[in-house]
C-alpha positions as CSV (number, residue, x, y, z in Angstrom):
1,X,-46.3,-72.9,-42.7
2,X,-45.5,-69.4,-41.7
3,X,-45.1,-66.6,-44.2
4,X,-42.1,-64.3,-44.0
5,X,-42.8,-60.7,-44.7
6,X,-40.2,-58.1,-45.8
7,X,-40.6,-54.5,-44.4
8,X,-37.7,-52.4,-45.8
9,X,-37.1,-48.7,-44.8
10,X,-38.7,-46.3,-47.3
11,X,-35.6,-44.2,-47.4
12,X,-32.5,-46.5,-47.2
13,X,-34.0,-50.0,-47.8
14,X,-32.6,-51.6,-44.7
15,X,-34.9,-54.1,-43.0
16,X,-37.0,-52.3,-40.3
17,X,-37.0,-53.6,-36.7
18,X,-39.8,-53.7,-34.2
19,X,-39.8,-50.8,-31.7
20,X,-43.1,-51.4,-30.0
21,X,-45.7,-54.1,-29.9
22,X,-49.1,-54.1,-28.1
23,X,-52.5,-55.8,-28.1
24,X,-55.8,-54.0,-28.6
25,X,-59.3,-55.4,-28.3
26,X,-62.0,-54.2,-30.7
27,X,-65.3,-55.8,-29.6
28,X,-64.4,-59.4,-29.1
29,X,-61.5,-59.4,-31.5
30,X,-57.9,-59.3,-30.4
31,X,-55.5,-57.3,-32.6
32,X,-51.7,-57.2,-32.2
33,X,-50.3,-53.8,-33.3
34,X,-46.6,-53.3,-34.2
35,X,-44.6,-50.1,-34.7
36,X,-41.4,-50.6,-36.8
37,X,-38.4,-48.3,-37.2
38,X,-35.3,-48.1,-39.3
39,X,-32.2,-49.5,-37.4
40,X,-30.2,-46.4,-38.6
41,X,-31.1,-43.6,-36.1
42,X,-30.1,-40.8,-38.5
43,X,-32.2,-42.3,-41.3
44,X,-35.2,-42.8,-38.9
45,X,-34.9,-39.1,-37.8
46,X,-35.0,-38.0,-41.5
47,X,-38.1,-40.3,-42.1
48,X,-39.8,-38.8,-39.1
49,X,-39.1,-35.3,-40.2
50,X,-40.4,-36.0,-43.7
51,X,-43.6,-37.5,-42.3
52,X,-44.1,-34.6,-40.0
53,X,-43.6,-32.1,-42.8
54,X,-46.2,-34.0,-44.9
55,X,-48.6,-34.1,-42.0
56,X,-48.4,-30.3,-41.5
57,X,-48.8,-29.7,-45.2
58,X,-51.9,-31.9,-45.3
59,X,-53.3,-30.2,-42.1
60,X,-52.8,-26.7,-43.7
61,X,-54.7,-27.8,-46.8
62,X,-57.6,-29.2,-44.7
63,X,-57.7,-26.0,-42.7
64,X,-57.9,-23.9,-45.9
65,X,-60.8,-26.0,-47.2
66,X,-62.7,-25.6,-44.0
67,X,-62.5,-21.7,-44.0
68,X,-65.7,-20.0,-45.1
69,X,-65.6,-18.6,-48.6
70,X,-65.8,-14.9,-48.9
71,X,-67.5,-13.4,-51.9
72,X,-65.4,-11.2,-54.2
73,X,-67.0,-7.7,-54.5
């Protein structure tokens, strides 16, 4: 019996579709990877923009943490 999974869009709730599927090998294990996108192109663009904004914000925070601390005189 095969299980049916639901993968709704995080923004609009429509069922996401497969955009890319590929196979990777890690050691002797075969793993099938899948990228999914929202079928609404405008919605997917907004989701991509939001994810990029979050990534840049996280990167800025990590860069701030890695700067050497300067003592206050």
